[in-house]
C-alpha positions in Angstrom: 0.0 -0.2 0.2 1.5 3.3 -1.4 0.3 5.3 2.2 2.0 2.5 4.1 5.5 3.5 2.4 4.7 7.2 2.7 4.1 6.8 6.6 7.1 4.4 6.8 9.2 7.0 5.1 8.2 10.0 7.0 9.1 8.2 10.3 12.5 6.9 9.3 12.7 10.8 8.1 11.9 12.3 11.3 13.9 9.8 13.2 16.8 11.1 11.2 16.1 14.7 11.1 14.9 15.2 14.9 18.6 15.5 16.6 20.7 16.7 13.3 18.5 19.9 12.2 18.2 23.0 14.8 15.3 22.9 17.2 13.8 26.2 14.9 15.1 26.5 11.2 14.2 29.8 9.9 12.4 29.0 6.6 10.8 31.3 4.0 11.3 34.2 6.7 10.1 32.3 9.9 11.4 29.8 12.6 9.5 26.2 12.4 10.4 22.9 13.6 11.3 20.9 10.7 11.1 17.6 13.2 7.8 18.5 13.8 6.6 19.3 10.4 7.4 15.8 9.4 5.8 14.2 12.6 2.7 16.1 11.5 2.6 14.5 8.4 3.3 11.1 9.8 0.3 11.9 12.0 -2.1 13.2 9.2 -0.8 10.0 6.9 -2.1 7.7 9.6 -4.9 9.4 10.0 -5.7 9.0 6.5 -4.9 5.7 6.3 -7.3 5.0 8.7 -10.2 7.0 6.8 -9.4 5.3 3.7 -8.7 1.9 4.3 -10.8 -0.6 6.1 -7.3 -2.8 6.9 -5.9 0.1 8.8 -8.8 0.3 10.3 -9.1 -3.4 11.4 -5.5 -2.5 12.8 -6.4 0.5 14.6 -9.2 -1.2 16.2 -6.8 -4.3 17.4 -4.8 -1.4 18.7 -7.2 0.3 20.8 -8.1 -3.0 22.3 -4.8 -3.6 23.4 -3.6 -0.4 24.3 -6.3 -0.4 27.1 -5.4 -3.7 28.3 -1.3 -3.2 28.2 -0.3 -1.8 32.0 2.1 0.4 30.0 -0.2 2.5 27.8 -2.5 2.5 30.7 -0.2 4.2 32.7 0.2 6.6 30.2 -2.9 7.1 28.8 -3.5 8.3 32.8 -0.8 10.4 32.6 -1.8 11.8 30.1 -5.3 12.4 31.2 -4.0 14.1 34.6 -1.8 16.7 32.1 -5.0 17.5 30.3 -6.9 18.0 33.7 -4.3 20.0 35.4 -4.7 22.9 32.2 -7.6 23.5 33.7 -6.4 24.9 37.7 -2.6 26.0 35.9 -1.5 30.2 36.2 -0.4 29.2 32.8 -3.4 27.6 30.8 -1.2 27.7 27.3 1.6 26.4 28.9 0.4 23.4 30.4 -1.7 22.7 27.1 1.4 22.8 25.2 3.3 20.4 27.5 0.1 18.1 27.3 0.0 18.3 23.7 3.8 17.4 23.7 3.0 14.5 25.7 0.1 13.1 23.9 2.4 13.1 20.6 4.5 10.4 22.3 2.0 8.1 23.0 0.2 8.6 19.3 3.9 7.9 17.5 4.2 5.2 19.8 0.9 3.6 18.9 1.8 4.2 15.1 5.0 2.5 15.4 3.4 -0.5 17.9 0.6 -0.9 16.3 1.1 -0.1 12.5 4.1 0.7 11.4 5.5 -2.8 13.0 6.4 -5.2 9.7 9.8 -6.9 9.7 10.8 -4.3 6.8 9.8 -1.2 8.9 11.3 -2.2 11.9 15.3 -3.0 10.1 14.7 0.5 8.7 13.6 2.3 11.8 16.8 0.8 13.7 18.9 2.1 10.8 17.7 5.1 10.4 18.5 5.7 14.6 22.0 3.8 14.1 22.5 6.5 11.1 21.1 9.4 12.7 23.9 8.5 16.0 26.5 8.1 13.4 26.1 11.7 12.3 25.3 13.6 15.5 28.2 12.0 16.8 31.1 12.9 13.9 29.2 16.5 13.9 29.9 16.4 17.7 33.6 16.1 17.1 33.5 18.6 14.2 32.4 21.0 16.5 34.5 20.5 19.4 37.7 21.4 17.2 35.7 24.2 15.2 33.7 25.7 17.6 30.8 25.6 14.7 27.5 26.0 16.0 28.3 26.9 19.6 27.2 30.4 21.1 27.3 31.7 24.7 29.0 30.0 27.8 29.5 27.0 25.6 32.1 28.4 23.3 34.2 29.6 25.9 37.1 27.9 27.0 37.0 25.5 30.2 40.5 24.7 30.9 39.4 20.7 30.9 37.8 21.1 28.1 37.9 23.2 24.7 34.4 23.9 24.4 31.5 21.9 25.6 29.9 20.5 22.7 26.0 20.5 22.1 26.1 19.3 18.0 22.3 20.4 17.3 20.7 19.4 20.6 20.5 22.7 22.2 22.6 21.8 25.3 25.2 19.6 26.2 23.2 17.9 28.9 20.3 17.2 25.8 23.1 15.3 23.6 24.6 13.9 26.6 21.3 12.1 27.4 20.7 11.1 23.6 24.2 9.4 23.4 23.3 7.4 26.7 20.5 6.1 25.4 22.7 4.6 22.0 26.0 3.6 23.5 25.1 0.8 25.4 22.7 -0.7 22.8 26.3 -0.2 20.4 28.6 -2.0 22.3 26.3 -4.9 22.8 25.9 -4.7 18.8 29.8 -5.0 19.0 29.8 -7.8 21.3 27.1 -9.6 18.9 28.0 -9.1 15.7 30.2 -11.8 14.1 31.0 -10.1 10.5 34.4 -8.2 10.9 33.5 -5.1 9.1 30.1 -4.2 11.3 32.0 -5.6 14.3 34.7 -2.8 13.9 31.9 -0.4 12.7 30.1 -1.0 16.3 33.1 -0.9 18.1 34.0 3.2 16.2 30.9 4.1 16.4 30.7 3.1 20.5 34.1 4.9 20.8 33.0 7.6 19.5 30.1 8.1 21.2 31.9 7.8 24.4 34.5 10.8 23.2 31.3 12.8 22.6 29.8 12.1 25.9 33.0 13.1 27.2 33.2 15.9 25.5 29.7 17.4 26.7 31.6 18.1 29.9 28.3 16.8 31.8 29.1 15.3 35.0 25.5 13.6 34.1 27.3 11.5 31.4 29.7 10.4 33.3 27.3 9.5 36.2 25.0 7.6 33.3 28.0 6.3 31.9 29.0 4.4 35.5 25.3 2.9 35.9 24.7 1.5 32.4 28.1 -0.5 32.8 26.8 -1.6 36.1 23.7 -2.6 35.1 25.0 -4.3 31.8 27.6 -6.2 34.1 24.6 -7.7 36.3 22.4 -8.5 33.3 24.9 -9.7 30.6 28.1 -10.6 32.2 30.5 -9.5 35.2 33.0 -9.5 33.5 31.9 -5.8 32.5 33.2 -5.0 36.4 36.4 -5.6 35.0 36.2 -3.2 32.2 34.8 -0.8 35.0 37.5 -1.3 37.0 39.9 -0.5 33.8 38.5 2.6 33.3 37.6 4.0 36.0 41.8 3.8 36.5 42.5 5.0 33.0 39.9 8.1 33.8 42.0 9.2 36.1 44.7 10.4 34.1 42.3 11.9 31.7 41.7 15.8 32.6 38.6 15.9 31.8 36.6 13.3 33.2 39.0 13.5 36.8 37.6 17.0 37.0 34.3 16.2 36.2 34.1 13.1 38.6 35.3 15.5 41.6 32.4 18.1 40.8 29.7 15.7 41.0 30.3 16.1 44.9 31.3 19.9 44.6 28.6 21.7 46.9 29.1 24.8 44.9 28.0 23.5 41.5 25.2 21.3 43.3 23.7 24.3 44.8 21.5 25.6 42.1 20.0 22.6 41.6 19.6 21.9 45.5 17.3 25.6 45.7 15.6 24.4 42.6 14.4 21.0 44.1 13.7 22.8 47.7 11.0 24.7 45.5 10.0 21.9 44.1 9.5 20.2 47.7 7.4 23.5 48.8 5.1 23.7 45.7 4.5 19.5 46.4 3.6 20.0 50.3 1.1 23.3 49.1 -0.5 21.4 46.2 0.2 17.4 47.2 -3.0 16.1 45.4 -3.1 17.9 41.8 -0.4 19.7 41.7 0.5 23.2 40.0 -0.5 22.4 36.5 1.7 20.6 33.7 4.7 22.7 33.0 3.8 25.4 35.6 6.9 24.6 38.1 8.5 27.4 36.0 5.6 29.6 36.2 5.4 30.0 39.8 8.8 29.8 40.5 9.6 33.4 40.9 6.3 33.5 43.1 8.2 31.1 45.4 11.5 32.5 45.5 9.9 35.7 46.9 8.5 33.6 49.6 11.5 31.4 50.0 14.1 33.7 49.4 17.2 31.8 50.8 16.6 29.3 48.4 16.8 32.1 45.0 20.4 31.4 43.5 21.6 34.5 41.9 19.6 36.1 39.2 17.4 32.7 38.3 14.0 33.4 37.0 11.5 31.1 35.7 13.9 28.5 36.0 12.7 24.7 35.3 13.0 21.7 38.1 16.1 20.3 36.9 14.5 16.9 38.0 12.0 14.8 36.5 10.6 13.6 39.2 9.8 16.3 40.9 9.0 18.6 38.4 5.9 15.8 37.5 5.3 15.3 41.3 5.3 19.4 42.2 3.0 19.7 39.0 0.3 16.8 38.7 0.0 15.7 42.6 0.1 12.3 43.5 -1.9 10.6 40.6 0.7 12.3 38.1 3.7 11.0 40.0 2.2 7.2 40.7 1.1 6.9 36.7 5.0 7.9 35.6 6.7 6.0 38.2 4.2 3.6 36.4 4.8 4.7 33.2 8.9 4.1 33.9 8.6 0.3 35.6 6.3 -0.9 32.9 8.5 0.0 30.0 11.5 -1.8 31.7 9.2 -5.0 32.4 8.6 -4.7 28.8 11.9 -4.4 27.8 12.6 -6.8 29.8 10.2 -9.4 28.6 11.0 -8.9 25.0 14.8 -9.5 25.3 13.4 -12.6 27.6 11.2 -13.7 24.1 12.7 -13.0 21.3 15.3 -15.3 19.6 16.8 -13.0 17.7 20.2 -12.4 18.3 20.1 -8.8 16.9 17.1 -7.9 19.2 18.3 -9.4 22.0 21.7 -7.6 22.0 20.3 -4.2 21.1 17.6 -4.4 23.4 20.0 -5.3 26.5 22.0 -2.4 25.6 19.2 -0.2 25.6 17.9 -1.4 29.1 21.2 -0.5 30.5 20.6 2.7 28.8 16.8 3.5 30.3 18.3 2.9 33.6 20.7 5.1 33.4 18.5 8.0 31.5 15.9 7.1 34.3 19.4 8.5 36.8 20.3 11.2 34.8 16.8 12.2 35.1 17.3 12.9 39.0 19.7 16.2 37.8 17.4 17.4 34.7 14.3 17.3 32.9 15.8 15.3 30.1 11.9 13.1 29.9 10.6 16.2 28.6 13.4 17.4 26.0 11.9 15.8 22.7 15.2 15.6 20.9 16.3 13.2 23.4 13.3 11.4 25.0 11.4 10.9 21.4 14.3 8.1 20.8 13.2 6.4 24.7 9.4 6.5 23.3 10.6 5.2 19.8 12.7 1.9 20.6 10.5 1.3 23.0 7.4 1.3 20.4 9.8 -0.8 18.2 10.0 -3.6 20.7 6.6 -3.7 21.7 5.5 -3.8 17.7 7.8 -6.6 16.8 6.1 -8.2 20.3 2.5 -7.4 19.2 3.5 -8.0 15.6 4.5 -11.8 17.0 1.3 -12.2 19.2 -1.1 -10.9 16.2 0.3 -13.9 14.3 0.3 -16.5 17.1 3.8 -16.9 17.0 6.5 -16.0 19.4 9.4 -17.0 17.5 10.5 -14.0 15.0 13.5 -13.5 13.5 14.7 -10.8 10.9 
């Protein structure tokens, strides 16, 4: 079906374009997001398919039935509903609605990939698009470090331990680090899995390239993410990786940038700003425990709360984000939001672990074993950043999760749990 191909091509294009093109690009005198335009085309094409073809409508109905009987998607639905309800009492309703729509879009793309674009050919194409996008972004990161191209403001300063902090086109170094953390452990596991020499060399080189970019972001969060991921891989795959971790740890002492950033993890002066932001979030949670202050409205009330609690005002910060995804959700959406968000995270881990256990395809098994480690690292990184709410990073969390669940749903629909590429 022609529309199936169009939908698939748009999804692959979205996967490639999202991290490589600036968030806002000037086109015909207006600044727009090319990735958002492509995503809109994905959704419109899918709607057109449902309206036009009975087969697509049948797949849609089957998807709806499964969606509302699956723990993961039920938690996603409850969280989205709570976000929409919060618009009614948010101070900045437009902001609350905007963030709610963004999360609903994640659910829609998850739904389309899992229930519609889940054929063997599509799955392989989306995975290749992701690997290609990661390669190009990583190469650009290295180029940016040596040239400073695309950097501005404080990120183009010489930090002593780093010439620049790279961010590629991801808006800031922490966003780039999160994207790369989601990619590095799947690539490492593919390097271990691959038997063909050329492909094996490619995955080894890509893993080293990603690792180099992670260091060049200058992100303390990236170093924590790497350490957490190695520990998880050692537990779920091989304890011999603890030896690798010890070796890397020893080597890192002699690399100035790693040594400096490791020491900075416990630096009180560098952590103070985030601690103050978290204290403000705690005050919001105490004042609004049941329903929160409204989706996205932490920043809306930040200035008001720093007036009430001036001891937590850090320099000239105004309308500042929470820098902790879990406190953000709890302060903005209350108990229901917090519980449903926790349900999403836990259910996602269980779903991926089940996929690893059931698939007999070694490529998928190794890739998603690495992704499981990346997921947990990503969760930990969200303790000090709002990475779950940055489209350029978290979109890949949902896309990769959807691909694994789409393969399982396809196998279930075919009444066979033995599936291969």
